[in-house]
Structures are given as structure tokens and as C-alpha cells.
TIFIKOL-227946 format. One record per residue (C-alpha): residue in three letters; y negated, z, x negated; residue number from 1. Coordinates in steps of 0.001 Angstrom, whole numbers, plus 500000, padded with zeros to 6 digits. Layout:
<r resn="ALA" c2="Y" c3="Z" c1="X" resi="NUM"/>
...
***
This chain:
<r resn="MET" c2="577096" c3="252301" c1="125458" resi="1"/>
<r resn="LYS" c2="574134" c3="252022" c1="123075" resi="2"/>
<r resn="PRO" c2="574428" c3="250363" c1="119825" resi="3"/>
<r resn="PHE" c2="575040" c3="252610" c1="116953" resi="4"/>
<r resn="SER" c2="575924" c3="252454" c1="112900" resi="5"/>
<r resn="TYR" c2="579180" c3="253425" c1="111872" resi="6"/>
<r resn="VAL" c2="579728" c3="254859" c1="108444" resi="7"/>
<r resn="VAL" c2="583186" c3="255094" c1="107001" resi="8"/>
<r resn="PRO" c2="582748" c3="257060" c1="103713" resi="9"/>
<r resn="LYS" c2="584664" c3="256948" c1="100312" resi="10"/>
<r resn="SER" c2="584043" c3="260479" c1="099546" resi="11"/>
<r resn="LEU" c2="583091" c3="264019" c1="100990" resi="12"/>
<r resn="ASP" c2="579720" c3="263659" c1="099250" resi="13"/>
<r resn="GLU" c2="579116" c3="260249" c1="100802" resi="14"/>
<r resn="ALA" c2="579968" c3="261864" c1="104120" resi="15"/>
<r resn="LYS" c2="577756" c3="264716" c1="103598" resi="16"/>
<r resn="ALA" c2="574749" c3="262392" c1="103092" resi="17"/>
<r resn="ALA" c2="575624" c3="260453" c1="105902" resi="18"/>
<r resn="ALA" c2="575900" c3="263399" c1="108109" resi="19"/>
<r resn="ALA" c2="572484" c3="264924" c1="107177" resi="20"/>
<r resn="GLN" c2="570763" c3="261959" c1="108859" resi="21"/>
<r resn="PRO" c2="569043" c3="262620" c1="112393" resi="22"/>
<r resn="ASN" c2="570865" c3="261972" c1="115432" resi="23"/>
<r resn="THR" c2="574321" c3="261771" c1="113593" resi="24"/>
<r resn="LEU" c2="578041" c3="262213" c1="115019" resi="25"/>
<r resn="ILE" c2="580725" c3="263492" c1="112999" resi="26"/>
<r resn="LYS" c2="584192" c3="262500" c1="114258" resi="27"/>
<r resn="GLY" c2="587818" c3="263177" c1="113106" resi="28"/>
<r resn="ALA" c2="590362" c3="261549" c1="115398" resi="29"/>
<r resn="GLY" c2="587479" c3="260928" c1="117948" resi="30"/>
<r resn="LEU" c2="589810" c3="261295" c1="121069" resi="31"/>
<r resn="ASP" c2="586915" c3="262360" c1="123018" resi="32"/>
<r resn="ILE" c2="583958" c3="260615" c1="121699" resi="33"/>
<r resn="VAL" c2="584242" c3="257159" c1="123524" resi="34"/>
<r resn="ASP" c2="584277" c3="258891" c1="127068" resi="35"/>
<r resn="ARG" c2="581316" c3="260947" c1="126306" resi="36"/>
<r resn="MET" c2="579347" c3="257944" c1="124985" resi="37"/>
<r resn="LYS" c2="580274" c3="255573" c1="127806" resi="38"/>
<r resn="GLU" c2="578572" c3="258048" c1="129908" resi="39"/>
<r resn="ARG" c2="575746" c3="258111" c1="127695" resi="40"/>
<r resn="LEU" c2="575895" c3="261752" c1="127537" resi="41"/>
<r resn="GLN" c2="575806" c3="261194" c1="123669" resi="42"/>
<r resn="THR" c2="573906" c3="258582" c1="122154" resi="43"/>
<r resn="PRO" c2="574073" c3="258697" c1="118350" resi="44"/>
<r resn="ALA" c2="572235" c3="256795" c1="116033" resi="45"/>
<r resn="THR" c2="575077" c3="257174" c1="113621" resi="46"/>
<r resn="ILE" c2="578770" c3="257869" c1="113588" resi="47"/>
<r resn="VAL" c2="580353" c3="259269" c1="110440" resi="48"/>
<r resn="ASN" c2="584194" c3="258713" c1="110344" resi="49"/>
<r resn="LEU" c2="586099" c3="261588" c1="108414" resi="50"/>
<r resn="LEU" c2="589451" c3="259924" c1="108450" resi="51"/>
<r resn="PRO" c2="589342" c3="258032" c1="105469" resi="52"/>
<r resn="LEU" c2="588996" c3="261367" c1="103595" resi="53"/>
<r resn="LYS" c2="592484" c3="262560" c1="104232" resi="54"/>
<r resn="ASP" c2="593106" c3="263241" c1="100561" resi="55"/>
<r resn="GLU" c2="590477" c3="265970" c1="100700" resi="56"/>
<r resn="LEU" c2="590637" c3="267176" c1="104172" resi="57"/>
<r resn="LYS" c2="594250" c3="267048" c1="105439" resi="58"/>
<r resn="GLY" c2="597532" c3="268889" c1="104616" resi="59"/>
<r resn="ILE" c2="598832" c3="272576" c1="104664" resi="60"/>
<r resn="THR" c2="599238" c3="274582" c1="101314" resi="61"/>
<r resn="VAL" c2="600137" c3="278275" c1="100688" resi="62"/>
<r resn="GLU" c2="597367" c3="279523" c1="098310" resi="63"/>
<r resn="ALA" c2="597592" c3="281909" c1="095450" resi="64"/>
<r resn="ASP" c2="596944" c3="284992" c1="097431" resi="65"/>
<r resn="GLY" c2="599689" c3="284298" c1="099769" resi="66"/>
<r resn="GLY" c2="597273" c3="282880" c1="102522" resi="67"/>
<r resn="ILE" c2="597523" c3="279468" c1="104092" resi="68"/>
<r resn="ARG" c2="594736" c3="276764" c1="103853" resi="69"/>
<r resn="ILE" c2="594985" c3="273965" c1="106625" resi="70"/>
<r resn="GLY" c2="592759" c3="271104" c1="105931" resi="71"/>
<r resn="ALA" c2="590312" c3="270009" c1="108975" resi="72"/>
<r resn="LEU" c2="592180" c3="266842" c1="109443" resi="73"/>
<r resn="THR" c2="595735" c3="268192" c1="109502" resi="74"/>
<r resn="THR" c2="597140" c3="266898" c1="112683" resi="75"/>
<r resn="LEU" c2="598641" c3="269158" c1="115371" resi="76"/>
<r resn="THR" c2="602214" c3="267710" c1="114825" resi="77"/>
<r resn="GLU" c2="601860" c3="268613" c1="111302" resi="78"/>
<r resn="ILE" c2="600927" c3="272452" c1="112071" resi="79"/>
<r resn="GLU" c2="603931" c3="272225" c1="114463" resi="80"/>
<r resn="ASN" c2="606524" c3="271145" c1="112151" resi="81"/>
<r resn="HIS" c2="605436" c3="272574" c1="108672" resi="82"/>
<r resn="GLU" c2="607794" c3="274632" c1="106806" resi="83"/>
<r resn="ALA" c2="604946" c3="277204" c1="105679" resi="84"/>
<r resn="LEU" c2="604176" c3="277837" c1="109469" resi="85"/>
<r resn="GLN" c2="607803" c3="278521" c1="110663" resi="86"/>
<r resn="GLY" c2="607966" c3="282284" c1="110726" resi="87"/>
<r resn="ALA" c2="607327" c3="284643" c1="113527" resi="88"/>
<r resn="GLN" c2="603992" c3="285508" c1="111997" resi="89"/>
<r resn="PHE" c2="602668" c3="282193" c1="112950" resi="90"/>
<r resn="GLU" c2="604402" c3="281158" c1="116226" resi="91"/>
<r resn="GLY" c2="601449" c3="281729" c1="118282" resi="92"/>
<r resn="LEU" c2="599692" c3="278921" c1="116486" resi="93"/>
<r resn="VAL" c2="602534" c3="276672" c1="116437" resi="94"/>
<r resn="GLY" c2="603078" c3="277285" c1="120118" resi="95"/>
<r resn="ALA" c2="599701" c3="276626" c1="120926" resi="96"/>
<r resn="ALA" c2="599843" c3="273162" c1="118752" resi="97"/>
<r resn="ARG" c2="603337" c3="272236" c1="120495" resi="98"/>
<r resn="THR" c2="601898" c3="272697" c1="124199" resi="99"/>
<r resn="THR" c2="598782" c3="270220" c1="123580" resi="100"/>
<r resn="GLY" c2="598493" c3="267183" c1="125315" resi="101"/>
<r resn="THR" c2="601342" c3="264599" c1="124522" resi="102"/>
<r resn="PRO" c2="603104" c3="263671" c1="121372" resi="103"/>
<r resn="GLN" c2="600457" c3="260891" c1="121105" resi="104"/>
<r resn="VAL" c2="597603" c3="263208" c1="121331" resi="105"/>
<r resn="ARG" c2="599346" c3="265754" c1="118845" resi="106"/>
<r resn="ASN" c2="600264" c3="262989" c1="116398" resi="107"/>
<r resn="ARG" c2="596368" c3="261961" c1="116295" resi="108"/>
<r resn="GLY" c2="594371" c3="264997" c1="117337" resi="109"/>
<r resn="THR" c2="593215" c3="267602" c1="114378" resi="110"/>
<r resn="ILE" c2="592807" c3="271236" c1="113986" resi="111"/>
<r resn="ALA" c2="589102" c3="270805" c1="113794" resi="112"/>
<r resn="GLY" c2="588771" c3="268464" c1="116535" resi="113"/>
<r resn="ASN" c2="590615" c3="271035" c1="118796" resi="114"/>
<r resn="ILE" c2="588658" c3="273856" c1="117896" resi="115"/>
<r resn="LEU" c2="585385" c3="271836" c1="118173" resi="116"/>
<r resn="GLN" c2="586057" c3="270308" c1="121433" resi="117"/>
<r resn="PHE" c2="583185" c3="270037" c1="123940" resi="118"/>
<r resn="THR" c2="583742" c3="271883" c1="127459" resi="119"/>
<r resn="ARG" c2="585831" c3="270055" c1="130017" resi="120"/>
<r resn="CYS" c2="583451" c3="270749" c1="132869" resi="121"/>
<r resn="TRP" c2="583221" c3="267719" c1="135156" resi="122"/>
<r resn="TYR" c2="579459" c3="268414" c1="135964" resi="123"/>
<r resn="VAL" c2="578327" c3="268256" c1="132324" resi="124"/>
<r resn="ARG" c2="580680" c3="265446" c1="131479" resi="125"/>
<r resn="SER" c2="579478" c3="263181" c1="134305" resi="126"/>
<r resn="GLU" c2="576298" c3="261283" c1="134295" resi="127"/>
<r resn="ALA" c2="575817" c3="261525" c1="137894" resi="128"/>
<r resn="PHE" c2="575288" c3="265311" c1="137523" resi="129"/>
<r resn="HIS" c2="572371" c3="266824" c1="135881" resi="130"/>
<r resn="CYS" c2="573398" c3="270533" c1="134818" resi="131"/>
<r resn="LEU" c2="571909" c3="273117" c1="132490" resi="132"/>
<r resn="HIS" c2="574342" c3="273053" c1="129821" resi="133"/>
<r resn="GLY" c2="573937" c3="269533" c1="129375" resi="134"/>
<r resn="GLY" c2="570116" c3="269906" c1="129158" resi="135"/>
<r resn="ARG" c2="569575" c3="267866" c1="132156" resi="136"/>
<r resn="GLY" c2="569162" c3="270021" c1="135050" resi="137"/>
<r resn="PRO" c2="567757" c3="273546" c1="136064" resi="138"/>
<r resn="THR" c2="570932" c3="275239" c1="136763" resi="139"/>
<r resn="CYS" c2="574879" c3="275425" c1="136274" resi="140"/>
<r resn="LEU" c2="576041" c3="273450" c1="139112" resi="141"/>
<r resn="ALA" c2="579670" c3="274716" c1="138937" resi="142"/>
<r resn="MET" c2="578459" c3="278310" c1="139762" resi="143"/>
<r resn="THR" c2="578053" c3="276975" c1="143489" resi="144"/>
<r resn="GLY" c2="580062" c3="273957" c1="143202" resi="145"/>
<r resn="GLN" c2="583384" c3="273118" c1="142472" resi="146"/>
<r resn="ASN" c2="584853" c3="276049" c1="139789" resi="147"/>
<r resn="ARG" c2="588428" c3="276240" c1="140184" resi="148"/>
<r resn="TYR" c2="588881" c3="275883" c1="136495" resi="149"/>
<r resn="HIS" c2="585654" c3="277550" c1="135339" resi="150"/>
<r resn="ALA" c2="585087" c3="281196" c1="133751" resi="151"/>
<r resn="VAL" c2="585898" c3="284469" c1="135196" resi="152"/>
<r resn="MET" c2="584293" c3="286437" c1="132525" resi="153"/>
<r resn="GLY" c2="581880" c3="286437" c1="129705" resi="154"/>
<r resn="TRP" c2="579530" c3="284011" c1="131121" resi="155"/>
<r resn="SER" c2="575737" c3="284665" c1="131796" resi="156"/>
<r resn="ASP" c2="573941" c3="281289" c1="133145" resi="157"/>
<r resn="CYS" c2="576946" c3="278758" c1="132583" resi="158"/>
<r resn="VAL" c2="580351" c3="279261" c1="133703" resi="159"/>
<r resn="ARG" c2="582094" c3="276524" c1="131735" resi="160"/>
<r resn="VAL" c2="585076" c3="277348" c1="129522" resi="161"/>
<r resn="HIS" c2="586166" c3="276876" c1="125920" resi="162"/>
<r resn="PRO" c2="588945" c3="274347" c1="126006" resi="163"/>
<r resn="SER" c2="590386" c3="275068" c1="122760" resi="164"/>
<r resn="ASN" c2="593941" c3="276483" c1="122605" resi="165"/>
<r resn="LEU" c2="594248" c3="276880" c1="118874" resi="166"/>
<r resn="ALA" c2="591443" c3="279041" c1="118653" resi="167"/>
<r resn="PRO" c2="592893" c3="282174" c1="120320" resi="168"/>
<r resn="PRO" c2="595860" c3="282387" c1="117755" resi="169"/>
<r resn="LEU" c2="593609" c3="281444" c1="114926" resi="170"/>
<r resn="LEU" c2="591221" c3="284503" c1="115905" resi="171"/>
<r resn="THR" c2="594239" c3="286898" c1="116436" resi="172"/>
<r resn="LEU" c2="595388" c3="285977" c1="112800" resi="173"/>
<r resn="ASP" c2="591857" c3="286886" c1="111532" resi="174"/>
<r resn="ALA" c2="591279" c3="283183" c1="110189" resi="175"/>
<r resn="GLU" c2="588391" c3="282052" c1="108239" resi="176"/>
<r resn="TYR" c2="586862" c3="278493" c1="108078" resi="177"/>
<r resn="THR" c2="585119" c3="276681" c1="105379" resi="178"/>
<r resn="THR" c2="582150" c3="274037" c1="105771" resi="179"/>
<r resn="VAL" c2="579992" c3="271921" c1="103576" resi="180"/>
<r resn="ILE" c2="576650" c3="271131" c1="104138" resi="181"/>
<r resn="GLY" c2="574331" c3="269449" c1="101575" resi="182"/>
<r resn="LYS" c2="575155" c3="270947" c1="098091" resi="183"/>
<r resn="GLU" c2="576425" c3="274202" c1="100034" resi="184"/>
<r resn="THR" c2="579682" c3="275427" c1="100622" resi="185"/>
<r resn="ARG" c2="580392" c3="278303" c1="103461" resi="186"/>
<r resn="ARG" c2="583294" c3="280420" c1="104162" resi="187"/>
<r resn="ARG" c2="582996" c3="282552" c1="107160" resi="188"/>
<r resn="LYS" c2="585214" c3="284628" c1="109529" resi="189"/>
<r resn="PHE" c2="586595" c3="282379" c1="112426" resi="190"/>
<r resn="ALA" c2="584802" c3="284377" c1="114959" resi="191"/>
<r resn="GLU" c2="581317" c3="283265" c1="113600" resi="192"/>
<r resn="LEU" c2="582374" c3="279642" c1="114684" resi="193"/>
<r resn="PHE" c2="581409" c3="280696" c1="118122" resi="194"/>
<r resn="PRO" c2="578218" c3="281772" c1="119515" resi="195"/>
<r resn="GLU" c2="577818" c3="285722" c1="120313" resi="196"/>
<r resn="GLU" c2="575991" c3="284905" c1="123598" resi="197"/>
<r resn="PRO" c2="577317" c3="281718" c1="125152" resi="198"/>
<r resn="ARG" c2="574372" c3="280775" c1="127225" resi="199"/>
<r resn="ALA" c2="574123" c3="277156" c1="128717" resi="200"/>
<r resn="GLU" c2="571413" c3="276225" c1="125797" resi="201"/>
<r resn="ASN" c2="574105" c3="277226" c1="123046" resi="202"/>
<r resn="PRO" c2="576728" c3="274463" c1="122299" resi="203"/>
<r resn="GLU" c2="580207" c3="275387" c1="122044" resi="204"/>
<r resn="HIS" c2="580141" c3="276204" c1="118274" resi="205"/>
<r resn="THR" c2="577569" c3="277671" c1="115738" resi="206"/>
<r resn="LEU" c2="577515" c3="274829" c1="113059" resi="207"/>
<r resn="ASP" c2="574309" c3="273496" c1="112058" resi="208"/>
<r resn="ASP" c2="573483" c3="269685" c1="112077" resi="209"/>
<r resn="GLY" c2="575388" c3="267836" c1="109508" resi="210"/>
<r resn="GLU" c2="577719" c3="270724" c1="108765" resi="211"/>
<r resn="ILE" c2="581280" c3="269755" c1="108064" resi="212"/>
<r resn="VAL" c2="584419" c3="271829" c1="108742" resi="213"/>
<r resn="THR" c2="586578" c3="271061" c1="105612" resi="214"/>
<r resn="ALA" c2="589452" c3="273690" c1="106116" resi="215"/>
<r resn="ILE" c2="590875" c3="276813" c1="108198" resi="216"/>
<r resn="HIS" c2="592159" c3="279758" c1="106117" resi="217"/>
<r resn="ILE" c2="594760" c3="282220" c1="107393" resi="218"/>
<r resn="PRO" c2="595267" c3="285539" c1="105320" resi="219"/>
<r resn="GLN" c2="598644" c3="286417" c1="104084" resi="220"/>
<r resn="GLN" c2="600563" c3="288310" c1="106995" resi="221"/>
<r resn="SER" c2="602839" c3="291236" c1="107104" resi="222"/>
<r resn="LYS" c2="606447" c3="290583" c1="107175" resi="223"/>
<r resn="ASN" c2="606600" c3="292546" c1="110278" resi="224"/>
<r resn="ALA" c2="603797" c3="290637" c1="112142" resi="225"/>
<r resn="ARG" c2="604462" c3="288504" c1="115032" resi="226"/>
<r resn="CYS" c2="601994" c3="286270" c1="116649" resi="227"/>
<r resn="THR" c2="602462" c3="284483" c1="120010" resi="228"/>
<r resn="TYR" c2="600738" c3="282476" c1="122522" resi="229"/>
<r resn="ALA" c2="601188" c3="281856" c1="126255" resi="230"/>
<r resn="GLU" c2="599427" c3="279677" c1="128948" resi="231"/>
<r resn="SER" c2="599434" c3="278945" c1="132580" resi="232"/>
<r resn="ARG" c2="598847" c3="275087" c1="133514" resi="233"/>
<r resn="GLU" c2="599220" c3="273015" c1="136640" resi="234"/>
<r resn="LYS" c2="601163" c3="270236" c1="134854" resi="235"/>
<r resn="GLN" c2="604190" c3="270569" c1="132470" resi="236"/>
<r resn="SER" c2="602384" c3="268197" c1="129973" resi="237"/>
<r resn="PHE" c2="598923" c3="266487" c1="129047" resi="238"/>
<r resn="ASP" c2="596925" c3="269359" c1="131071" resi="239"/>
<r resn="TRP" c2="594392" c3="271786" c1="129973" resi="240"/>
<r resn="ALA" c2="595520" c3="275778" c1="130192" resi="241"/>
<r resn="THR" c2="594048" c3="277277" c1="133284" resi="242"/>
<r resn="THR" c2="594424" c3="280856" c1="131459" resi="243"/>
<r resn="ALA" c2="595866" c3="281610" c1="128026" resi="244"/>
<r resn="CYS" c2="596593" c3="284460" c1="125741" resi="245"/>
<r resn="ALA" c2="597381" c3="285087" c1="122091" resi="246"/>
<r resn="ILE" c2="598737" c3="288162" c1="120825" resi="247"/>
<r resn="ARG" c2="599419" c3="289470" c1="117244" resi="248"/>
<r resn="ILE" c2="601211" c3="292622" c1="116592" resi="249"/>
<r resn="VAL" c2="603020" c3="294395" c1="113632" resi="250"/>
<r resn="MET" c2="605996" c3="296728" c1="114635" resi="251"/>
<r resn="ALA" c2="607414" c3="299714" c1="112609" resi="252"/>
<r resn="GLY" c2="609989" c3="301979" c1="113876" resi="253"/>
<r resn="GLY" c2="610176" c3="300633" c1="117368" resi="254"/>
<r resn="LYS" c2="606452" c3="301311" c1="117709" resi="255"/>
<r resn="ILE" c2="603515" c3="298990" c1="117856" resi="256"/>
<r resn="THR" c2="601330" c3="299502" c1="114713" resi="257"/>
<r resn="GLU" c2="598754" c3="296784" c1="114789" resi="258"/>
<r resn="ALA" c2="597705" c3="294748" c1="117822" resi="259"/>
<r resn="SER" c2="595189" c3="291998" c1="118460" resi="260"/>
<r resn="MET" c2="594727" c3="290136" c1="121646" resi="261"/>
<r resn="VAL" c2="592428" c3="286949" c1="122535" resi="262"/>
<r resn="LEU" c2="592183" c3="285228" c1="125988" resi="263"/>
<r resn="GLY" c2="591426" c3="281712" c1="126259" resi="264"/>
<r resn="ALA" c2="590383" c3="279347" c1="129216" resi="265"/>
<r resn="VAL" c2="588652" c3="282244" c1="131087" resi="266"/>
<r resn="ALA" c2="585196" c3="282130" c1="129306" resi="267"/>
<r resn="PRO" c2="582710" c3="280050" c1="127668" resi="268"/>
<r resn="VAL" c2="583966" c3="281387" c1="124246" resi="269"/>
<r resn="PRO" c2="587618" c3="282522" c1="123472" resi="270"/>
<r resn="MET" c2="587631" c3="286199" c1="124512" resi="271"/>
<r resn="PRO" c2="588902" c3="288967" c1="122094" resi="272"/>
<r resn="ARG" c2="590091" c3="291928" c1="124282" resi="273"/>
<r resn="PRO" c2="590291" c3="294705" c1="121780" resi="274"/>
<r resn="GLN" c2="590202" c3="297581" c1="124320" resi="275"/>
<r resn="ALA" c2="593422" c3="296218" c1="125808" resi="276"/>
<r resn="ALA" c2="595005" c3="295608" c1="122360" resi="277"/>
<r resn="ALA" c2="594108" c3="299303" c1="121585" resi="278"/>
<r resn="MET" c2="596313" c3="300544" c1="124328" resi="279"/>
<r resn="LEU" c2="599404" c3="299280" c1="122383" resi="280"/>
<r resn="ILE" c2="598913" c3="300967" c1="119075" resi="281"/>
<r resn="GLY" c2="601589" c3="303935" c1="118708" resi="282"/>
<r resn="LYS" c2="603401" c3="302810" c1="121665" resi="283"/>
<r resn="GLU" c2="606814" c3="301664" c1="122069" resi="284"/>
<r resn="PRO" c2="607019" c3="298385" c1="124098" resi="285"/>
<r resn="SER" c2="607700" c3="298473" c1="127731" resi="286"/>
<r resn="THR" c2="607144" c3="296620" c1="130985" resi="287"/>
<r resn="LYS" c2="604872" c3="299338" c1="132475" resi="288"/>
<r resn="LEU" c2="602783" c3="299573" c1="129155" resi="289"/>
<r resn="PHE" c2="602496" c3="295572" c1="129402" resi="290"/>
<r resn="ARG" c2="601171" c3="295732" c1="133103" resi="291"/>
<r resn="ARG" c2="598467" c3="298510" c1="132136" resi="292"/>
<r resn="VAL" c2="597266" c3="296031" c1="129280" resi="293"/>
<r resn="ALA" c2="597198" c3="293138" c1="131206" resi="294"/>
<r resn="GLU" c2="594968" c3="294983" c1="133805" resi="295"/>
<r resn="LYS" c2="592736" c3="296280" c1="131063" resi="296"/>
<r resn="ALA" c2="592405" c3="292642" c1="129629" resi="297"/>
<r resn="PHE" c2="590968" c3="291573" c1="132782" resi="298"/>
<r resn="GLN" c2="588844" c3="294672" c1="133567" resi="299"/>
<r resn="GLY" c2="585356" c3="293347" c1="134335" resi="300"/>
<r resn="ALA" c2="586200" c3="289870" c1="135268" resi="301"/>
<r resn="ALA" c2="583988" c3="288189" c1="138055" resi="302"/>
<r resn="PRO" c2="585797" c3="285374" c1="139602" resi="303"/>
<r resn="LEU" c2="583775" c3="282638" c1="141487" resi="304"/>
<r resn="ALA" c2="584445" c3="281266" c1="144744" resi="305"/>
<r resn="HIS" c2="587594" c3="279174" c1="143884" resi="306"/>
<r resn="ASN" c2="588805" c3="280594" c1="140676" resi="307"/>
<r resn="ALA" c2="590172" c3="284025" c1="141580" resi="308"/>
<r resn="PHE" c2="593791" c3="282871" c1="141150" resi="309"/>
<r resn="LYS" c2="593076" c3="283242" c1="137410" resi="310"/>
<r resn="LEU" c2="593307" c3="286846" c1="137754" resi="311"/>
<r resn="PRO" c2="596863" c3="287504" c1="138522" resi="312"/>
<r resn="ILE" c2="597986" c3="284159" c1="136894" resi="313"/>
<r resn="GLY" c2="595883" c3="285541" c1="133781" resi="314"/>
<r resn="LYS" c2="597698" c3="289064" c1="133879" resi="315"/>
<r resn="ALA" c2="601007" c3="287539" c1="134034" resi="316"/>
<r resn="VAL" c2="600448" c3="285034" c1="130859" resi="317"/>
<r resn="VAL" c2="599205" c3="288275" c1="128918" resi="318"/>
<r resn="ARG" c2="602471" c3="290021" c1="129914" resi="319"/>
<r resn="ASP" c2="604469" c3="286868" c1="128914" resi="320"/>
<r resn="ALA" c2="602876" c3="286864" c1="125523" resi="321"/>
<r resn="LEU" c2="603459" c3="290477" c1="124856" resi="322"/>
<r resn="GLU" c2="607107" c3="290184" c1="126062" resi="323"/>
<r resn="GLN" c2="607668" c3="287390" c1="123465" resi="324"/>
<r resn="ALA" c2="605806" c3="289229" c1="120659" resi="325"/>
<r resn="THR" c2="608081" c3="292114" c1="121097" resi="326"/>
<r resn="ARG" c2="611529" c3="290578" c1="121842" resi="327"/>
***
């Protein structure tokens, strides 16, 4: 690990000033940073620790318009247990937080850290391999190597998958995010946090250098709305999803009137599936309908040599999320 300067800011303004310096890494809990620095995959000149700014960047509040603001440093445990998120409208977000890692990870990990994670691809995370996404090689090694946990859709020249399990439910909830950089405060749709074209040269997010996420905003939800989340994994705990699905629906008169769907762990970015969700509108829930929707959700998938298992399992996960949403 190379030497670096460590900044412990006393205010957000101080953090912004430090983050604006070249080759600076911004951290919250920092659960993933040490491993990458040990491998010398990242060698920052400076690390800015945001944890001292909990008074400014932590907590869950109900806003005047009925929406919910979640501070960037809010832990997954706090999301899981906060009274403002206990309704069916937020069960997908709460469920995703509840299934992350272990109690120790959830007590430490933050919402911003979860959505801004670096890919878990073993090729880009190892100094032994020089891959395209890491900027140290000419090709994506996973395309022809070991790719059991890699993408089955949405990729072009890199088959990494996005590891955040909170991102899919936040997308279905039409969330927004706020950032600060210099003297500017920005608030944008959550979908804008991810690159439209997730090529190898693009990072997992669209933040500028020195840009700090300060909060996530969820608009007020209909009383009839329900958000659910389901995932597959190979271990019961402390494991990453192999496939995931978040669903948000609104029902009236026994029929689905609104629907959105986002897949996780199958592409370099969280994957909205609007055409599959549109099949639900105006329909009564049924097993037959859910099977058709699940097939549509994975239409066009292109599995690699070792991950075709993601298609049948992923479809079952979609059906599971739909069943939960319509019980």
C-alpha cells in the first residue's frame, strides 16, 4: 500500500475542498477500500473520510411534501428499522437492506456506499490480471474466462455486473439523489447515476471527480403502492446476489394500474425492464401472467459460457417478486 494523506473534515465545506484535489478518494464506511489499495488497484494521494459529518449526512426524515430523505451516511441497519420505511410501499428497499452482508456489515455500511460500489469482478480486482475495465489490459478477460457471476444482458465490451442491491428498488421508487461539488448542489433522477452506455472505459457511476453524494430522496408513494425485492444467491448470508429483481406496483379494483421493474446482478448497471412491467398494466395477478412477464424480462439475454443458469433462476426471482407484490 502506498503512503497517502488522510483528511478528517470538520464540515462539508472542508470535505468539498479536500475532495477537489487531484487523485483524491472519498470514503464513507470504507468497507471495500483497503482491499483495493492493498492490491494497488487504487493508489490515492489523499483519502477524505466523511464519517465525521454524520450530523449533516446521516438520518431519515419525512419531508414537507411527504417524500423521504435518506442521508448518504445512513446505515443499512437504520434503513431496515426506521419507522418511516415500514410500510408496504418501501418493503423492497427495506428487504434489500435486510439481506445485505451480515449484521456487522449492515451496521457499518451506508446507502451511498452500497449504490456506489465497485464491481466484484475477480479479474479487475486482482493485480495478477490486466483487464479492460481496470484500464490495464486490452480486453475483458471474463468474456472468455471464468464468468459464472457475470452479465447476461446489457453489456458491450465488458461483462461486469453492478453489485448494488439497493439500486433496483430505489429505481422502481423513482428516487432522486443530491450531490455537492464546489459551490454547486445538484439534484437528479436516480437513473442518471448510472452510465447510459456501460462500456469498460466508464466507471460504475457518473459522478464527477470530487462530487459527493449527500442524500437520496424518495417521492411520496401511493397508499396502494407496494415495492418488493427478491434475489438468488449461493449462500444464505454474506453473499452477493446472482440475480435480483425489484418490483413496484399499484393496484385498484383487483387489477394492476401501475408497474415498474428493475433487474439486478445481471448487467453492468441496474436494468429497468419497462416492456415487461407494461405487460402487467390493467391485468389481474396470476401465475400465468407472471410467467409471461418473467420471460419478457429476460428477452434478449445473451449468457456466457458459464452463467446460463442465471436465466431460469432470474425468471423465478422475477416471479417471486411479483408474487410478493400481489399477495
